[in-house]
C-alpha positions as CSV (number, residue, x, y, z in Angstrom):
1,M,-4.7,9.4,11.2
2,S,-3.9,13.1,11.9
3,G,-1.0,15.6,11.8
4,S,1.7,16.2,9.4
5,V,2.0,13.8,6.1
6,P,4.6,11.4,6.8
7,A,8.1,11.7,5.1
8,I,8.9,8.7,2.6
9,R,12.6,8.4,2.2
10,P,13.7,8.6,-1.4
11,E,15.2,4.9,-1.7
12,H,11.8,3.7,0.2
13,L,9.8,5.3,-2.9
14,A,12.3,4.1,-5.4
15,S,11.9,0.8,-3.9
16,I,8.1,1.0,-3.8
17,Y,8.2,1.8,-7.5
18,R,10.4,-1.0,-8.5
19,H,8.3,-3.5,-6.4
20,A,5.3,-2.3,-8.3
21,Q,7.0,-3.1,-11.6
22,A,8.3,-6.7,-10.8
23,T,5.0,-7.5,-10.0
24,F,3.2,-5.7,-13.0
25,P,0.3,-6.4,-14.2
26,K,-0.3,-7.6,-10.8
27,E,-0.9,-5.3,-7.5
28,C,2.1,-4.9,-5.2
29,C,1.7,-4.3,-1.5
30,G,3.5,-3.6,1.5
31,F,3.9,-1.2,4.4
32,I,6.2,1.3,6.1
33,L,7.1,0.8,9.8
34,G,7.8,4.3,11.6
35,A,11.1,5.8,12.7
36,S,11.8,5.3,16.3
37,G,14.9,6.9,18.2
38,D,17.8,5.8,16.0
39,A,16.1,3.1,13.9
40,P,15.0,4.5,10.7
41,A,11.7,3.8,9.0
42,Q,11.8,0.8,7.5
43,L,9.8,-0.8,3.9
44,V,8.5,-4.2,4.4
45,E,7.5,-5.7,0.6
46,C,4.9,-8.1,0.9
47,E,3.3,-10.5,-1.3
48,N,0.0,-10.4,-2.5
49,W,-1.9,-12.9,-1.8
50,Q,-5.4,-12.1,-3.4
51,D,-5.0,-14.9,-6.4
52,K,-4.3,-17.2,-3.6
53,Y,-8.0,-16.6,-2.2
54,H,-9.3,-16.4,-5.5
55,A,-8.4,-19.7,-6.2
56,V,-9.7,-21.5,-3.4
57,D,-12.9,-19.4,-2.9
58,P,-13.4,-16.9,-6.5
59,E,-17.3,-16.4,-4.9
60,T,-16.0,-14.6,-1.7
61,F,-12.7,-13.2,-3.2
62,P,-13.8,-12.1,-7.0
63,R,-10.6,-10.1,-7.8
64,T,-7.5,-11.8,-8.9
65,A,-4.3,-9.9,-7.9
66,E,-4.4,-7.6,-11.0
67,R,-7.6,-5.7,-9.4
68,A,-6.6,-6.2,-5.9
69,Y,-4.4,-6.9,-2.8
70,M,-4.4,-9.1,0.4
71,F,-1.7,-9.3,3.1
72,G,-0.9,-13.2,3.9
73,A,-1.0,-13.9,7.7
74,K,2.5,-13.2,8.2
75,D,2.5,-9.9,6.7
76,T,-1.1,-9.3,8.6
77,R,0.4,-10.2,11.8
78,R,3.3,-8.2,11.7
79,L,1.6,-5.2,10.6
80,A,-0.7,-5.5,13.4
81,D,2.0,-6.1,15.9
82,S,3.6,-3.2,14.8
83,F,1.0,-0.9,16.7
84,D,1.7,-2.3,20.4
85,G,5.6,-1.8,19.2
86,E,8.1,1.4,18.9
87,T,7.8,1.6,15.2
88,P,4.1,1.2,14.5
89,A,3.1,1.3,10.7
90,T,2.9,4.3,8.9
91,I,2.0,4.0,5.4
92,I,0.6,1.1,3.6
93,Y,1.1,0.9,-0.2
94,H,-0.2,-0.8,-2.9
95,S,-0.3,-0.6,-7.1
96,H,-2.7,0.1,-9.6
97,P,-1.6,-1.3,-12.5
98,R,-3.0,0.9,-15.9
99,V,-5.7,2.6,-14.1
100,G,-3.9,5.1,-12.3
101,A,-3.3,5.9,-8.5
102,Y,-6.7,6.9,-7.1
103,F,-8.3,5.7,-4.1
104,S,-11.4,3.1,-5.2
105,E,-14.6,2.1,-3.4
106,E,-12.9,-0.9,-2.8
107,D,-9.7,0.6,-1.0
108,T,-12.4,2.7,0.9
109,R,-14.5,-0.3,2.1
110,A,-11.2,-2.2,2.8
111,A,-9.5,0.5,4.3
112,L,-12.4,1.3,6.7
113,S,-13.1,-2.3,7.9
114,A,-9.3,-3.0,8.7
115,G,-9.5,0.5,10.7
116,W,-5.4,0.5,10.6
117,A,-4.4,3.9,11.6
118,V,-2.1,4.6,8.8
119,D,-1.7,6.3,5.4
120,Y,-2.2,4.8,2.2
121,L,0.3,5.6,-0.9
122,V,-1.5,4.0,-4.2
123,V,1.2,4.0,-6.7
124,D,0.1,4.6,-10.7
125,C,2.1,1.5,-12.7
126,Q,1.7,1.1,-16.1
127,E,3.4,-1.2,-18.6
128,D,6.9,0.5,-18.7
129,H,6.8,3.0,-16.1
130,V,5.5,4.4,-12.9
131,A,3.7,7.4,-13.6
132,G,3.6,8.4,-10.1
133,A,2.1,7.9,-6.5
134,V,-0.7,9.7,-4.4
135,L,-0.7,9.3,-0.8
136,F,-4.3,9.3,0.8
137,R,-5.6,9.9,4.5
138,R,-8.4,9.2,6.2
139,E,-11.2,12.0,7.0
140,G,-14.4,10.7,8.4
141,Q,-15.6,8.1,6.0
142,A,-13.6,9.2,3.0
143,F,-9.9,8.8,2.0
144,V,-8.7,12.4,1.0
145,E,-5.3,13.0,-1.0
146,V,-2.4,14.7,0.9
147,A,0.6,14.3,-0.8
148,R,1.9,13.6,-4.4
149,F,5.0,11.7,-5.9
150,P,6.7,12.0,-9.2
151,G,7.1,8.9,-11.1
152,E,10.0,7.5,-13.1
153,R,10.9,5.4,-16.1
154,G,12.1,2.1,-16.0
């Protein structure tokens, strides 16, 4: 993804922060579909299926939802289909409960493997508040910070 940093509507950021707090201590996840014509950007909150995969096959999926996220099939299909439509996804988001907003090695591995042409928002979710969020963009085989967003007290 190149070009300008996509705008995140304040109400979307507030909803993402609420989603992170509601799922704490597990990671939340979702994506933002871009604006097109008169249609505004749309926030899509997703269910984190990581615990379901972990329960079935802990060897292949050793992390729980407290340390990882995974979209379910319907959300993955909606995300993939968005790239063929008028409002492609522009941002995938997830939270990092208790550990800060950084792009981890696992985040990098998963994002490179998926190959989606999106930016990634990582939310720093603490037990009693959201400390902020950082937007990352792919540059080669790495993801670099392109924007920071302030947090809010719950």
